[in-house]
GUTORSE-946137 format. One line per field, with one value per residue (C-alpha): residue number from 1; residue in one letter; x, y, z. Coordinates in Angstrom, 2 decimals, always signed. Example, Ala and Ser with C-alpha at 12.3 -4.5 7.8 and 13.67 -1.06 7.14 Angstrom:
BEGIN
nr	1  2
rest	a  s
x	+12.30  +13.67
y	-4.50  -1.06
z	+7.80  +7.14
% end
This chain:
BEGIN
nr	1  2  3  4  5  6  7  8  9  10  11  12  13  14  15  16  17  18  19  20  21  22  23  24  25  26  27  28  29  30  31  32  33  34  35  36  37  38  39  40  41  42  43  44  45  46  47  48  49  50  51  52  53  54  55  56  57  58  59  60  61  62  63  64  65  66  67  68  69  70  71  72  73  74  75  76  77  78  79  80  81  82  83  84  85  86  87  88  89  90  91  92  93  94  95  96  97  98  99  100  101  102  103  104  105  106  107  108  109  110  111  112  113  114  115  116  117  118  119  120  121  122  123  124  125  126  127  128  129  130  131  132  133  134  135  136  137  138  139  140  141  142  143  144  145  146  147  148  149  150  151  152  153  154  155  156  157  158  159  160  161  162  163  164  165  166  167  168  169  170  171  172  173  174  175  176  177  178  179  180  181  182  183  184  185  186  187  188  189  190  191  192  193  194  195  196  197  198  199  200  201  202  203  204  205  206  207  208  209  210  211  212  213  214  215  216  217  218  219  220  221  222  223  224  225  226  227  228  229  230  231  232  233  234  235  236  237  238  239  240  241  242  243  244  245  246  247  248  249  250  251  252  253  254  255  256  257  258  259  260  261  262  263  264  265  266  267  268  269  270  271  272  273  274  275  276  277  278  279  280  281  282  283  284  285  286  287  288  289  290  291  292  293  294  295  296  297  298  299  300  301  302  303  304
rest	m  a  r  y  s  p  d  e  l  a  q  a  l  g  r  g  l  l  s  f  p  v  t  h  t  t  a  d  l  s  f  d  e  a  a  y  r  e  h  l  r  h  l  d  q  y  d  v  a  g  l  f  a  a  g  g  t  g  e  f  f  s  l  t  h  d  e  v  a  q  v  l  r  a  t  v  d  e  i  s  d  g  t  p  v  l  g  a  a  g  y  g  t  s  q  a  i  q  m  a  r  q  a  e  e  i  g  a  d  g  i  l  l  l  p  p  y  l  t  e  l  p  k  q  g  l  f  d  h  v  a  r  v  c  s  a  t  s  l  g  v  i  v  y  h  r  a  n  a  r  y  d  a  q  t  v  i  r  l  a  e  e  f  p  n  l  i  g  f  k  d  g  v  c  d  i  d  l  l  v  t  l  h  a  e  l  g  d  r  l  v  y  i  g  g  l  p  t  a  e  t  y  a  m  p  y  l  e  l  g  v  s  t  y  s  s  a  i  f  n  f  a  p  q  w  a  v  d  f  y  a  a  v  r  a  h  e  r  e  t  v  q  r  m  l  a  e  f  v  v  p  y  i  a  i  r  d  r  e  a  g  y  g  v  s  i  v  k  a  g  l  a  a  a  g  r  p  a  g  p  v  r  p  p  l  t  d  l  s  e  s  e  m  a  e  l  t  d  l  v  k  k  v  v
x	+79.09  +76.40  +72.90  +71.67  +72.58  +72.93  +69.35  +67.87  +69.48  +68.23  +64.85  +65.11  +66.50  +64.17  +61.41  +61.78  +63.69  +67.41  +70.21  +73.17  +74.21  +76.35  +79.86  +80.00  +82.93  +84.48  +85.81  +89.14  +87.59  +88.24  +85.92  +83.45  +82.72  +80.59  +78.27  +77.99  +76.54  +74.06  +72.78  +72.39  +70.48  +68.55  +67.79  +67.56  +64.13  +62.49  +61.65  +64.42  +65.07  +68.94  +71.39  +74.84  +78.08  +80.18  +79.04  +78.93  +77.07  +79.05  +81.94  +83.77  +85.69  +87.26  +87.68  +91.02  +90.50  +90.84  +87.98  +85.65  +86.32  +85.79  +82.34  +81.84  +82.06  +80.60  +77.00  +77.22  +77.34  +74.71  +71.98  +69.49  +69.57  +66.34  +68.37  +71.25  +74.07  +76.14  +79.94  +81.58  +84.26  +85.99  +89.22  +91.71  +90.72  +93.40  +92.03  +88.07  +88.97  +90.55  +87.69  +85.24  +86.47  +87.33  +83.90  +82.77  +84.99  +83.30  +80.24  +78.64  +75.69  +76.54  +79.14  +78.23  +80.90  +81.92  +83.67  +86.98  +89.41  +90.19  +90.64  +88.44  +87.45  +86.82  +84.20  +85.98  +88.12  +85.23  +83.66  +86.95  +87.11  +83.59  +84.36  +87.08  +85.14  +82.46  +84.80  +86.60  +83.46  +80.43  +78.51  +75.63  +77.38  +75.57  +77.37  +76.98  +76.43  +77.80  +80.85  +83.38  +81.58  +79.07  +77.82  +75.94  +73.51  +75.53  +78.06  +75.65  +73.97  +77.33  +78.00  +74.72  +75.26  +78.23  +78.25  +75.04  +76.43  +75.80  +72.85  +71.91  +72.41  +72.12  +71.52  +73.58  +73.24  +69.29  +70.22  +66.63  +67.59  +69.51  +67.33  +64.69  +66.96  +67.95  +64.74  +63.50  +66.52  +66.90  +63.47  +64.07  +67.45  +68.75  +67.38  +67.20  +68.20  +67.30  +70.96  +70.66  +71.25  +67.94  +66.84  +63.04  +63.01  +62.78  +60.96  +57.86  +58.92  +61.84  +59.14  +57.19  +60.90  +60.93  +63.38  +61.49  +63.63  +66.39  +68.58  +67.57  +69.73  +67.06  +66.13  +69.27  +67.77  +63.94  +63.36  +59.75  +59.61  +61.56  +59.47  +56.10  +57.44  +58.31  +54.93  +53.09  +55.49  +54.75  +50.93  +51.19  +49.73  +50.46  +48.65  +50.81  +54.03  +53.49  +52.84  +55.91  +58.23  +56.48  +56.71  +60.43  +62.38  +62.05  +63.36  +65.64  +67.47  +67.63  +69.69  +71.41  +72.48  +74.36  +77.58  +79.75  +79.45  +76.48  +74.19  +76.68  +76.94  +73.31  +72.66  +75.02  +73.49  +70.00  +71.04  +72.70  +68.97  +67.11  +69.46  +71.14  +74.73  +77.10  +80.09  +81.84  +82.16  +85.70  +87.60  +87.48  +83.94  +82.76  +79.82  +76.74  +77.01  +75.69  +72.62  +72.15  +71.99  +69.52  +66.76  +67.30  +66.91  +63.40  +62.70  +63.86  +61.48  +58.53  +59.41  +60.78
y	+55.86  +57.87  +56.78  +59.99  +63.42  +65.90  +67.27  +64.11  +64.42  +67.46  +66.42  +63.45  +65.11  +67.91  +65.35  +63.54  +63.31  +63.40  +62.09  +61.50  +58.45  +58.35  +56.71  +53.97  +53.41  +51.00  +51.60  +52.08  +55.16  +52.60  +52.42  +49.76  +49.03  +45.99  +48.03  +50.47  +48.47  +46.95  +50.19  +51.38  +47.89  +49.04  +53.00  +51.52  +50.19  +53.70  +56.14  +58.75  +60.42  +60.36  +59.91  +61.86  +59.61  +61.02  +64.33  +66.56  +64.24  +60.93  +63.40  +64.06  +66.27  +63.44  +61.05  +60.44  +60.76  +57.10  +56.37  +59.04  +56.82  +53.81  +54.89  +55.89  +52.54  +50.78  +53.50  +52.80  +48.86  +49.02  +51.25  +50.73  +51.55  +53.97  +56.02  +58.51  +58.57  +61.55  +61.72  +64.63  +66.94  +69.29  +70.65  +72.95  +73.28  +70.57  +68.05  +68.91  +67.92  +65.07  +63.82  +64.37  +62.74  +59.67  +59.97  +59.46  +56.55  +54.94  +55.50  +58.31  +60.15  +63.69  +65.64  +67.68  +70.65  +71.43  +74.56  +75.12  +74.34  +76.83  +80.58  +83.34  +83.60  +86.55  +86.12  +85.47  +82.99  +80.99  +81.48  +80.17  +77.12  +75.60  +76.52  +74.28  +71.16  +71.59  +72.03  +68.48  +66.00  +65.30  +65.13  +67.20  +69.52  +71.00  +73.92  +74.05  +77.45  +77.15  +78.17  +80.15  +79.03  +82.15  +82.94  +85.87  +85.58  +87.22  +84.36  +81.61  +83.15  +83.18  +80.06  +78.27  +80.13  +78.68  +75.48  +73.31  +70.69  +73.01  +71.59  +72.80  +74.78  +73.69  +76.47  +75.86  +79.41  +80.74  +83.57  +84.14  +87.18  +84.79  +82.31  +84.67  +86.17  +83.40  +81.56  +84.95  +85.02  +81.43  +79.78  +76.16  +75.93  +74.75  +72.20  +74.24  +72.31  +72.99  +72.11  +73.68  +71.27  +69.48  +70.57  +69.81  +73.04  +75.40  +73.10  +74.35  +78.08  +76.81  +75.10  +78.60  +80.30  +77.02  +74.77  +71.70  +69.23  +68.99  +67.13  +64.93  +63.55  +61.82  +59.77  +57.64  +56.25  +57.49  +56.75  +56.18  +59.58  +61.53  +60.50  +60.92  +64.24  +65.50  +64.30  +66.54  +69.23  +68.74  +68.54  +71.53  +70.02  +72.50  +71.00  +67.72  +69.44  +71.66  +68.69  +66.69  +69.74  +70.15  +66.21  +65.52  +68.31  +70.92  +68.69  +67.16  +70.33  +71.51  +68.39  +69.19  +72.45  +72.01  +71.49  +72.77  +69.73  +68.05  +68.53  +65.50  +63.70  +63.18  +61.50  +59.03  +59.28  +58.67  +55.61  +53.95  +55.05  +53.00  +50.09  +50.62  +51.80  +53.33  +53.77  +56.99  +60.09  +60.95  +63.92  +66.76  +66.09  +64.81  +62.02  +62.82  +62.74  +59.82  +61.58  +63.49  +60.02  +58.77  +62.15  +61.11  +57.59  +58.64  +60.84  +58.69  +55.81  +58.02  +58.00  +54.75
z	+58.98  +60.49  +60.34  +60.14  +57.81  +60.04  +58.87  +59.76  +63.22  +64.12  +63.03  +65.27  +68.50  +68.51  +68.95  +71.88  +75.02  +75.51  +78.19  +79.51  +80.33  +83.51  +82.89  +85.40  +87.78  +90.04  +93.60  +92.11  +89.97  +87.06  +84.15  +84.48  +81.12  +81.68  +84.39  +81.82  +78.89  +81.42  +82.03  +78.44  +77.66  +80.76  +79.04  +75.58  +76.89  +76.98  +74.48  +73.42  +70.65  +71.71  +73.83  +74.79  +75.64  +77.89  +77.91  +81.37  +83.53  +82.19  +83.64  +80.60  +82.12  +84.15  +81.66  +79.55  +75.68  +74.94  +77.74  +75.65  +72.97  +74.85  +76.30  +72.86  +71.37  +73.92  +73.38  +69.75  +70.26  +72.92  +71.56  +69.29  +65.91  +66.41  +68.83  +67.44  +69.49  +69.76  +70.92  +73.03  +71.73  +73.58  +75.53  +72.73  +69.03  +67.51  +70.39  +69.65  +66.00  +66.75  +69.32  +66.64  +63.79  +66.32  +66.82  +63.39  +62.73  +66.10  +64.71  +66.30  +64.82  +66.01  +67.98  +71.15  +71.13  +74.32  +76.11  +75.02  +78.23  +80.68  +78.58  +77.92  +74.59  +72.10  +69.51  +66.36  +68.45  +69.31  +65.71  +64.72  +67.09  +66.06  +62.05  +62.55  +64.13  +61.58  +58.97  +60.28  +60.15  +58.24  +61.07  +62.49  +65.51  +68.30  +69.91  +74.28  +75.26  +78.71  +81.02  +79.19  +75.48  +75.67  +71.89  +70.89  +68.68  +65.44  +66.13  +65.88  +63.03  +60.88  +61.95  +61.08  +57.08  +56.79  +58.21  +57.50  +59.44  +62.48  +63.51  +67.20  +70.17  +73.62  +76.35  +79.67  +80.71  +80.20  +78.20  +77.49  +75.04  +72.90  +72.56  +71.40  +69.03  +67.26  +66.99  +65.26  +63.35  +62.54  +62.72  +62.81  +61.04  +64.17  +66.85  +70.12  +73.79  +77.00  +79.06  +82.45  +85.14  +86.27  +83.05  +84.04  +86.15  +82.70  +80.54  +80.27  +79.87  +77.36  +75.25  +74.73  +73.19  +70.99  +73.13  +72.01  +73.85  +76.66  +78.48  +81.28  +83.85  +86.20  +83.25  +84.15  +87.80  +86.88  +83.08  +83.00  +85.69  +83.19  +79.36  +81.89  +82.38  +78.88  +77.60  +80.03  +79.10  +75.16  +75.72  +78.00  +80.95  +83.22  +86.36  +86.07  +85.56  +88.62  +90.61  +89.50  +89.86  +93.48  +94.41  +93.44  +91.52  +93.54  +96.67  +94.74  +93.30  +97.10  +97.70  +94.50  +95.25  +98.78  +96.71  +93.73  +91.67  +92.67  +89.49  +88.68  +91.86  +92.43  +89.61  +90.21  +93.93  +92.52  +90.65  +93.87  +95.43  +92.56  +93.42  +90.27  +91.49  +89.33  +91.31  +93.02  +90.93  +90.16  +91.83  +91.42  +92.37  +95.70  +96.23  +98.86  +102.45  +104.33  +105.45  +101.74  +100.47  +103.03  +101.89  +98.31  +98.87  +100.70  +97.66  +94.59  +96.08  +94.94  +91.64  +90.70
% end
């Protein structure tokens, strides 16, 4: 049984920093559950408002459905009761329903609904997709506005009006007009979450749009830095935020942008640079080159 009602979950998530733990792998690309659990125990020492298990940074797209459940089960086991844990659901509607129900059985507190697989989506089809997932679970559901799951304002408003357990909107597109419209029409009915790669880059301007939180991948390898950065954003300490962006985030994203998929790969590389290796990424992603790894290691040493 979930530890939070949908309304309680929305309030909890909006009050602090969120993150996606990476999914650890062995050299042969098997899920390394022991290492993953140890990583969770390490992260659990820091103050976050929620964790997304087997999410984008957790390589959801490269995990089998059984592995998604295994990762979520380990997360629920290891994370203390004060931190909400959200499971992932995605692919086709039937699969997403099955994954949402399984997450509820495992003990997740909510669901992150990732974009459906491959096909282009009409507005009504996207509405029906979310509607069926919300109807299949009592957990709070957050939709991820990204890739082919591009929501317009009226679709989100309709969903919010019809499904009380739709609690959040995660923006991975940087659609400012949409965010302004949603906040104007729905106010605090939803929790708005920043979901762009290296979300720290957008944290300060997003805060002015009602996006009170974001998911930090950097939290995986520099948790105290990530928590301090979030605190500076929420306190409107602009000079501190700009300094931290210039010293770490800007050179970090310069490495991240060298190859497609490095938004995930660089996080696992960051853990290796911090002395807490998580193993390689799975294909179709690729790991950083040796020279990039050396460059990143020098950078990470400044923040851990």
